[in-house]
C-alpha positions as CSV (number, residue, x, y, z in Angstrom):
1,M,36.9,16.8,187.3
2,Q,34.8,14.2,185.4
3,S,32.9,13.5,188.9
4,I,32.0,17.5,189.0
5,Y,31.0,17.3,185.2
6,N,28.7,14.5,185.7
7,E,27.1,16.0,188.8
8,L,26.5,19.5,187.0
9,S,24.8,17.5,184.0
10,I,22.5,15.5,186.5
11,E,21.6,19.0,188.0
12,I,20.8,20.4,184.5
13,F,19.1,17.2,183.6
14,K,16.6,17.0,186.4
15,C,15.3,20.7,185.7
16,I,14.2,19.6,182.1
17,P,10.3,19.1,182.2
18,N,10.2,16.9,179.3
19,P,13.8,15.7,178.5
20,I,12.5,13.3,175.4
21,N,13.4,15.8,172.6
22,L,17.0,16.4,174.2
23,L,17.6,12.8,174.4
24,V,16.9,11.9,170.6
25,S,19.3,14.9,169.6
26,S,22.3,14.2,171.9
27,R,24.1,11.0,172.7
28,K,25.6,12.6,175.7
29,W,22.3,13.6,177.1
30,Y,20.8,10.2,176.3
31,N,23.8,8.6,178.2
32,I,23.1,10.8,181.1
33,S,19.3,9.9,180.9
34,Q,20.3,6.0,181.6
35,D,22.0,6.8,185.0
36,P,19.8,5.6,187.6
37,H,20.7,8.6,189.8
38,A,19.9,11.0,187.1
39,R,16.4,9.5,186.6
40,A,15.8,9.6,190.3
41,E,16.8,13.1,190.8
42,W,14.6,13.9,187.7
43,L,11.6,12.4,189.4
44,I,12.1,13.9,192.7
45,Y,12.8,17.4,191.2
46,K,9.5,17.2,189.1
47,Y,7.2,15.2,191.3
48,G,8.3,15.4,194.9
49,R,9.6,12.6,197.3
50,A,6.0,11.5,198.1
51,H,5.1,10.7,194.5
52,A,8.4,9.7,192.8
53,L,7.8,6.1,193.1
54,F,4.2,6.4,191.9
55,H,5.5,8.0,188.6
56,A,8.5,5.8,188.2
57,V,6.0,2.9,188.1
58,R,3.7,4.8,185.9
59,L,6.6,5.5,183.2
60,G,6.9,1.8,182.9
61,N,9.6,-1.1,182.3
62,S,11.1,1.4,180.0
63,F,12.0,3.7,182.8
64,I,11.9,1.9,186.2
65,T,14.8,-0.5,186.9
66,V,16.1,-2.1,190.2
67,E,18.9,0.5,190.0
68,V,16.4,3.3,189.7
69,I,14.3,2.2,192.6
70,Q,17.6,1.8,194.8
71,A,18.6,5.4,193.9
72,L,15.3,6.8,194.9
73,L,15.2,5.0,198.3
74,S,18.8,6.2,198.9
75,K,17.4,9.7,198.3
76,N,14.6,9.2,201.0
77,V,11.6,8.9,198.7
78,I,8.4,7.8,200.7
79,L,7.5,4.1,200.3
80,S,4.2,3.8,202.2
81,R,2.1,0.8,203.1
82,Y,-0.6,2.3,201.0
83,F,1.7,2.2,198.1
84,V,2.5,-1.6,198.6
85,Q,-1.3,-2.2,199.1
86,R,-2.1,-0.5,195.8
87,M,0.7,-2.4,193.9
88,L,-0.8,-5.6,195.0
89,M,-4.3,-4.4,193.7
90,H,-2.9,-3.5,190.4
91,F,-0.1,-6.1,189.6
92,G,-0.7,-8.9,187.1
93,K,-4.1,-7.5,185.7
94,Y,-2.9,-6.9,182.4
95,D,-1.8,-9.8,180.0
96,E,0.5,-8.2,177.5
97,N,0.7,-11.4,175.3
98,L,-3.0,-11.4,175.1
99,I,-3.4,-7.9,174.3
100,D,-0.8,-8.5,171.4
101,R,-3.0,-11.0,169.9
102,L,-5.8,-8.6,169.8
103,G,-4.5,-6.5,167.0
104,E,-6.0,-3.1,166.4
105,L,-7.8,-3.3,169.6
106,Q,-4.3,-2.9,171.4
107,K,-4.1,0.8,170.3
108,K,-7.2,1.6,172.1
109,L,-6.0,0.0,175.4
110,T,-3.5,1.1,177.9
111,S,-2.2,-0.9,180.8
112,P,-3.5,0.0,184.1
113,W,-1.0,1.6,186.4
114,G,1.5,-1.0,187.9
115,S,-0.2,-4.0,186.2
116,N,2.5,-4.9,183.7
117,I,5.8,-3.9,185.4
118,S,8.2,-6.7,185.5
119,L,8.3,-9.4,188.3
120,V,11.7,-8.3,189.3
121,I,10.6,-4.6,189.8
122,F,7.4,-5.9,191.6
123,T,9.2,-8.1,194.1
124,K,11.9,-5.3,194.6
125,L,9.1,-2.8,195.6
126,I,7.1,-5.2,197.8
127,T,10.4,-6.4,199.7
128,E,11.6,-3.0,200.1
129,G,8.2,-2.2,201.6
130,Y,8.4,-4.9,204.1
131,N,12.1,-3.7,205.0
132,I,11.4,0.0,205.2
133,L,8.1,-0.2,207.3
134,N,9.9,-2.9,209.5
135,D,6.4,-4.9,210.0
136,P,6.7,-8.6,209.1
137,E,2.9,-8.7,209.6
138,L,2.4,-5.8,207.2
139,A,-1.4,-5.5,206.4
140,V,-0.8,-5.4,202.7
141,K,-4.3,-6.7,202.1
142,G,-5.9,-3.9,203.6
143,N,-6.6,-0.3,202.2
144,D,-5.0,2.5,204.1
145,M,-7.3,5.0,202.3
146,E,-10.4,3.5,203.6
147,L,-8.8,3.1,207.0
148,F,-8.0,6.7,207.0
149,H,-11.6,7.4,205.7
150,F,-13.0,5.5,208.8
151,L,-10.5,6.9,211.5
152,S,-11.0,10.6,210.1
153,A,-15.0,10.2,210.6
154,G,-15.7,10.1,207.0
155,P,-18.9,8.2,207.5
156,L,-20.2,11.1,209.8
157,V,-21.8,14.2,208.9
158,I,-19.4,17.2,209.4
159,N,-21.1,18.4,212.6
160,H,-20.2,15.2,214.4
161,A,-17.0,14.2,212.7
162,P,-14.5,16.4,214.9
163,D,-15.0,14.5,218.2
164,K,-14.7,11.1,216.4
165,L,-11.6,12.3,214.7
166,R,-10.0,13.6,217.8
167,Q,-10.8,10.1,219.3
168,N,-8.9,8.3,216.6
169,L,-6.0,10.9,216.2
170,N,-3.3,8.7,217.9
171,L,-4.3,6.0,215.4
172,I,-4.3,8.6,212.4
173,K,-0.7,9.7,213.7
174,D,0.4,6.0,213.5
175,L,-1.1,5.7,210.1
176,I,1.0,8.7,208.8
177,L,4.2,8.6,210.8
178,K,4.7,5.0,210.9
179,K,2.9,3.5,208.0
180,K,3.8,6.7,205.9
181,F,0.2,7.0,204.5
182,V,0.3,9.4,201.7
183,P,-2.5,9.5,199.0
184,F,-1.7,8.9,195.5
185,P,-1.4,12.2,193.4
186,P,-4.3,13.9,191.9
187,R,-5.3,13.2,188.3
188,P,-4.0,15.9,186.0
189,K,-6.8,18.2,184.5
190,P,-7.0,17.8,180.8
191,T,-7.0,20.9,178.7
192,Y,-10.6,21.8,177.8
193,E,-11.5,21.4,174.1
194,D,-14.8,21.4,172.1
195,T,-14.1,18.1,170.9
196,V,-15.8,14.6,170.9
197,E,-12.6,13.0,172.4
198,Y,-12.6,15.6,175.1
199,I,-16.3,14.9,176.1
200,Q,-15.9,11.2,176.0
201,L,-12.9,11.7,178.5
202,I,-14.9,13.8,181.0
203,Q,-17.9,11.2,180.7
204,A,-15.4,8.4,181.5
205,R,-14.1,10.1,184.4
206,A,-17.5,10.9,185.7
207,H,-17.8,7.1,186.6
208,E,-14.9,6.8,189.0
209,E,-13.8,3.3,189.8
210,Y,-11.6,2.1,192.5
211,P,-8.7,1.4,192.3
212,P,-8.7,3.8,189.2
213,K,-6.8,2.2,186.3
214,D,-4.5,5.2,185.6
215,G,-3.4,5.0,189.5
216,Y,-4.2,8.6,190.2
217,E,-6.2,9.3,193.2
218,N,-9.9,10.0,192.3
219,S,-11.6,13.0,193.6
220,R,-13.6,11.1,196.1
221,Q,-10.7,9.9,197.9
222,L,-9.0,13.4,197.8
223,N,-12.2,15.0,199.2
224,V,-11.8,12.5,202.2
225,V,-8.2,13.8,202.8
226,A,-9.5,17.5,202.4
227,R,-12.2,17.1,204.8
228,A,-10.1,15.4,207.4
229,I,-7.6,18.3,207.0
230,L,-10.5,20.9,207.4
231,I,-11.4,19.2,210.7
232,H,-7.9,18.9,212.0
233,P,-5.5,21.2,210.0
234,D,-2.4,20.1,211.9
235,L,-2.5,16.8,210.0
236,V,-0.7,18.8,207.5
237,I,2.2,19.2,210.0
238,L,2.3,15.4,210.2
239,W,2.5,14.8,206.5
240,K,5.3,17.4,206.1
241,E,7.1,15.8,208.9
242,I,7.5,12.4,206.9
243,G,8.5,14.4,203.8
244,Y,5.1,14.9,202.0
245,R,5.6,18.5,201.3
246,E,3.1,18.3,198.4
247,I,0.1,17.8,200.6
248,C,-0.9,21.5,200.5
249,S,-0.8,21.6,196.6
250,D,-2.4,18.3,196.1
251,V,-5.6,19.2,197.9
252,N,-5.2,23.1,197.9
253,E,-8.6,23.8,195.9
254,L,-10.4,21.3,197.9
255,V,-9.4,22.7,201.0
256,M,-9.8,26.3,200.4
257,Q,-13.2,26.1,198.8
258,G,-14.2,23.6,201.7
259,A,-13.4,26.2,204.2
260,L,-15.4,28.8,202.6
261,L,-18.5,26.4,202.2
262,I,-18.4,25.6,205.7
263,L,-18.5,29.2,206.6
264,F,-21.4,29.6,203.9
265,P,-23.2,26.3,203.8
266,P,-25.5,25.7,200.8
267,T,-28.2,24.9,203.2
268,P,-27.8,27.1,206.1
269,P,-29.4,25.7,209.5
270,N,-31.6,27.8,211.4
271,N,-29.0,29.2,213.8
272,W,-26.4,30.1,210.9
273,E,-25.0,33.6,211.2
274,C,-23.3,35.4,208.4
275,P,-19.6,35.6,208.9
276,D,-17.8,38.8,209.0
277,V,-14.5,39.8,207.2
278,R,-12.4,39.0,210.2
279,T,-13.9,35.5,210.8
280,I,-13.3,34.7,207.1
281,V,-9.7,35.9,207.0
282,D,-9.0,34.1,210.3
283,R,-10.1,30.8,208.9
284,L,-8.3,31.3,205.6
285,K,-5.1,32.7,207.2
286,H,-4.8,29.7,209.5
287,L,-4.7,27.4,206.3
288,T,-2.3,29.7,204.5
289,E,0.1,29.8,207.3
290,L,0.1,25.9,206.9
291,G,0.9,26.2,203.1
292,F,-2.4,26.7,201.5
293,Q,-2.8,29.4,198.8
294,L,-5.8,31.6,197.9
295,T,-5.0,31.2,194.1
296,D,-6.8,33.1,191.5
297,N,-8.6,29.8,190.5
298,V,-9.7,29.3,194.0
299,I,-11.2,32.8,194.1
300,E,-12.9,32.4,190.8
301,E,-14.3,28.9,191.6
302,I,-15.9,30.5,195.0
303,F,-17.4,33.5,193.2
304,H,-18.7,31.0,190.5
305,Y,-20.0,28.7,193.1
306,F,-21.9,31.7,194.9
307,E,-22.9,33.4,191.7
308,H,-26.5,33.4,192.8
309,K,-25.7,35.0,196.0
310,L,-23.0,37.7,194.8
311,S,-25.5,40.6,195.7
312,E,-25.5,39.4,199.1
313,I,-22.0,38.1,200.0
314,G,-19.7,39.1,196.8
315,D,-18.4,42.2,198.6
316,L,-17.9,40.3,201.8
317,L,-15.8,37.6,200.0
318,M,-13.9,40.1,197.9
319,N,-13.0,42.3,201.0
320,S,-11.7,39.1,202.8
321,F,-9.8,38.1,199.7
322,Q,-8.1,41.4,199.6
323,V,-6.7,41.3,203.2
324,I,-5.4,37.8,202.6
325,R,-4.0,38.5,199.2
326,K,-2.8,42.1,200.2
327,E,-3.8,43.3,196.8
328,S,-6.2,46.0,195.4
329,K,-9.6,44.8,194.6
330,S,-9.0,45.9,190.9
331,D,-5.9,43.6,190.7
332,I,-7.7,40.8,192.3
333,V,-10.6,41.1,189.7
334,S,-8.1,41.3,186.7
335,S,-6.6,38.1,187.7
336,C,-9.9,36.6,188.5
337,L,-11.2,37.4,185.2
338,I,-8.9,35.4,183.3
339,Q,-10.2,32.2,185.1
340,A,-13.8,33.4,184.8
341,I,-13.7,33.4,181.0
342,K,-12.0,30.1,180.8
343,P,-13.7,28.1,177.7
344,E,-15.5,25.5,179.9
345,R,-17.6,28.4,181.5
346,K,-20.9,28.2,179.7
347,F,-22.3,31.8,180.5
348,K,-25.8,30.6,181.1
349,K,-25.7,33.3,183.8
350,T,-23.6,36.6,183.4
351,D,-23.9,37.7,187.1
352,L,-20.2,36.9,187.9
353,L,-18.9,38.6,184.9
354,E,-21.0,41.8,185.5
355,F,-19.8,41.5,189.2
356,L,-16.3,41.6,188.3
357,I,-16.4,44.2,185.6
358,K,-18.0,46.7,187.9
359,R,-15.0,46.2,190.3
360,V,-12.1,46.7,188.0
361,D,-10.5,50.2,187.3
362,N,-10.2,49.7,183.6
363,P,-12.8,47.1,182.5
364,K,-12.1,47.1,178.7
365,E,-8.3,46.6,179.4
366,A,-9.0,43.9,181.9
367,L,-11.3,42.3,179.6
368,K,-8.9,42.5,176.6
369,N,-6.1,41.1,178.6
370,A,-8.2,38.1,179.7
371,L,-9.1,37.5,176.1
372,D,-5.5,37.9,175.2
373,H,-4.5,35.1,177.8
374,H,-7.0,32.8,176.0
375,K,-5.5,33.6,172.7
376,V,-8.7,35.1,171.3
377,G,-8.3,36.4,168.1
378,F,-6.5,35.0,164.7
379,K,-4.2,32.1,165.4
380,F,-3.2,31.2,161.9
381,N,-3.0,32.5,158.6
382,A,-4.6,31.6,155.0
383,K,-1.6,28.9,154.6
384,F,-1.7,27.3,157.7
385,I,-5.5,27.0,158.5
386,K,-5.7,24.8,155.5
387,T,-2.8,22.5,156.8
388,T,-3.2,22.5,160.6
389,K,-4.2,19.3,162.1
390,E,-5.6,21.2,165.3
391,I,-9.3,21.6,165.9
392,R,-10.0,25.1,165.5
393,S,-13.1,25.8,167.8
394,L,-13.9,29.0,169.6
395,S,-11.4,30.1,172.1
396,V,-14.0,30.7,174.8
397,N,-17.7,30.2,174.7
398,S,-19.9,31.7,172.3
399,N,-22.2,33.0,174.9
400,L,-19.3,35.3,176.3
401,Y,-18.8,36.7,172.7
402,Y,-22.6,37.5,172.7
403,W,-22.4,39.6,176.1
404,I,-19.4,41.4,174.9
405,L,-21.1,42.4,171.5
406,K,-24.1,43.5,173.4
407,N,-22.3,45.5,176.2
408,Y,-19.4,47.0,174.2
409,G,-21.0,47.4,170.7
410,P,-19.8,46.4,167.2
411,N,-16.9,48.9,167.0
412,S,-15.2,48.1,170.3
413,E,-11.6,46.6,170.3
414,V,-12.6,43.6,172.5
415,T,-15.7,43.0,170.1
416,Q,-13.3,43.0,167.2
417,K,-11.0,40.5,169.0
418,C,-13.9,38.2,169.4
419,F,-15.0,38.6,166.0
420,D,-11.4,37.6,164.6
421,D,-11.7,34.5,166.6
422,I,-15.1,33.6,165.2
423,I,-14.2,34.3,161.6
424,E,-11.2,32.0,161.8
425,S,-13.1,29.2,163.4
426,R,-15.9,29.6,160.8
427,I,-13.4,29.4,158.0
428,W,-11.7,26.5,159.4
429,V,-15.0,24.7,159.7
430,D,-15.9,25.3,156.0
431,L,-12.5,24.1,154.9
432,K,-12.8,21.0,156.7
433,L,-16.3,20.2,155.3
434,Q,-14.7,20.9,151.9
435,E,-12.2,18.0,152.7
436,T,-15.1,15.6,153.7
437,P,-18.3,16.7,152.0
438,D,-20.1,13.6,153.2
439,R,-19.8,15.0,156.8
440,E,-22.2,17.5,158.4
441,V,-19.7,18.2,161.1
442,P,-16.0,18.4,161.0
443,E,-14.4,15.2,162.4
444,G,-13.8,15.6,166.1
445,L,-15.7,18.7,166.5
446,T,-18.9,18.2,168.8
447,I,-22.3,19.3,167.1
448,G,-22.8,21.9,169.9
449,A,-19.3,23.7,169.1
450,F,-20.3,23.5,165.3
451,N,-23.7,25.2,165.9
452,S,-22.0,27.7,168.3
453,I,-19.5,28.8,165.5
454,C,-22.1,29.2,162.7
455,S,-24.7,31.0,164.9
456,I,-22.4,33.5,166.7
457,Y,-20.8,34.2,163.1
458,L,-24.1,35.3,161.8
459,E,-25.0,37.2,164.9
460,F,-22.0,39.4,164.9
461,C,-22.5,39.8,161.1
462,E,-26.1,41.0,161.7
463,E,-24.9,43.4,164.2
464,K,-22.7,44.9,161.5
465,V,-19.3,44.2,163.2
466,P,-16.5,45.5,160.9
467,F,-14.6,43.2,158.8
468,K,-10.8,43.7,158.9
469,A,-8.9,43.8,155.4
470,N,-7.0,40.8,156.2
471,I,-10.1,38.7,156.0
472,L,-9.8,38.7,152.5
473,Q,-6.9,36.0,152.4
474,Y,-9.5,33.9,154.1
475,L,-12.4,34.4,152.0
476,Q,-10.5,33.3,148.9
477,L,-10.2,29.9,150.3
478,I,-14.0,29.3,150.4
479,N,-17.3,29.6,148.6
480,N,-19.7,29.3,151.2
481,Y,-22.7,31.5,150.4
482,E,-23.5,31.8,154.3
483,I,-19.8,33.1,155.1
484,I,-19.4,35.2,152.0
485,N,-22.8,36.9,151.6
486,P,-22.6,38.7,155.0
487,F,-19.3,40.3,154.1
488,F,-20.3,42.0,150.9
489,T,-23.8,42.8,152.2
490,Y,-21.9,44.6,155.1
491,C,-19.4,46.3,152.7
492,I,-22.6,47.8,150.8
493,W,-24.1,48.8,153.9
494,Y,-21.0,50.4,155.2
495,T,-20.3,52.1,151.7
496,I,-23.8,53.7,152.0
497,N,-23.6,54.9,155.4
498,R,-20.1,55.6,156.1
499,G,-18.5,56.1,152.6
500,I,-16.0,53.3,153.0
501,T,-16.0,49.5,152.4
502,F,-14.3,48.1,155.3
503,D,-12.2,48.8,158.3
504,D,-8.4,48.2,157.7
């Protein structure tokens, strides 16, 4: 009976995405979390057999033990030659004792992936690599990612690559089936923020180093894999054969977008002919049958990339996506619109926005749903906006708010929703500047975001967008003339022209 109870507990434990809060609140669950098999099951469930060892190493000495490694291997996780090679690249490059002596600087440093695991763990992983791959002359000093790049004709232009890849196909099969070559997982995308920290993070990632300190595979290497799949899609079958079932999700966007970029090259050759719906559908269907997906994000990214050519190929793409997705045009647009207005979009051009709006059944409702998805509007109240530690920038780009104002007018529901978001951001900015009067911009907020909040607020005020009654609780917190004056100016204007003071 106890055995069944333990098994059920592990089954529950592995499904918890982030169990740390559960562990600190319950000794029973803490004890379960110490079980090597529970940890192994959690890793496999969350990350898959191909990436379980990568994340076990990433989580560090407080998580990975010899017993956890043994439990993972008993459950047939993939231990590739490439994994062994990367371990050897990273291990020992972080001196924990030296970092301890650097005091405050330690807080700004994180140890590179695999660099500070214990010697016992490192030895276990390398030894198991030799045993599992059954190769006493294992080429651990090589780099299977570079080898794959060479064998898949990476150095050649795409037109000449297929022949070379086919010549090397047996070597590629050996690399995947016998050496278990699997790329490391893609780096998680950070949530967009109008903050200095986010800008610094993106700038740091723009200069990719190899091997990357965080261990995740760089976009350059993942593009090598995606390109090889586009040349020879059956490589996916080989990877799935060894248990790498995450291959499609790992490179989904790169492969699906790459397929369409091949059909619609940025610089078409003289003999290029525009593909028809059947050609596009056949190409995409071949990939979806392998496990790739034509997601909302993929569709929006493609439309965004071809924004300058939507008048020529926009409907051709849309009709093709309808066939693949088996959805109405309006449903696809509604989903795509959510991605199209994400905060990282700057809207220097609005061709895509106008293209989508014209092809949805109820534009205002679709736009409202998209704004709701991004939580545009009031997020706090007068009490919490004073105490929040969050940076309250605009939920989406100010250029989108301006476009909505000009297209739907000051009294539209969607315009009002935007104004709510703008007002709260503007109030937050003023409150933070009250706390630090020596600063010109709130700490952490970018200068660009600060200017956008201030200017779009004035723009909406000048267009006489109605203030709601609940704005009064915010106005009591501030004494900034630039914020308060438009409110009372508008009330006087509205009294004269409409006979009431403000919209409730």
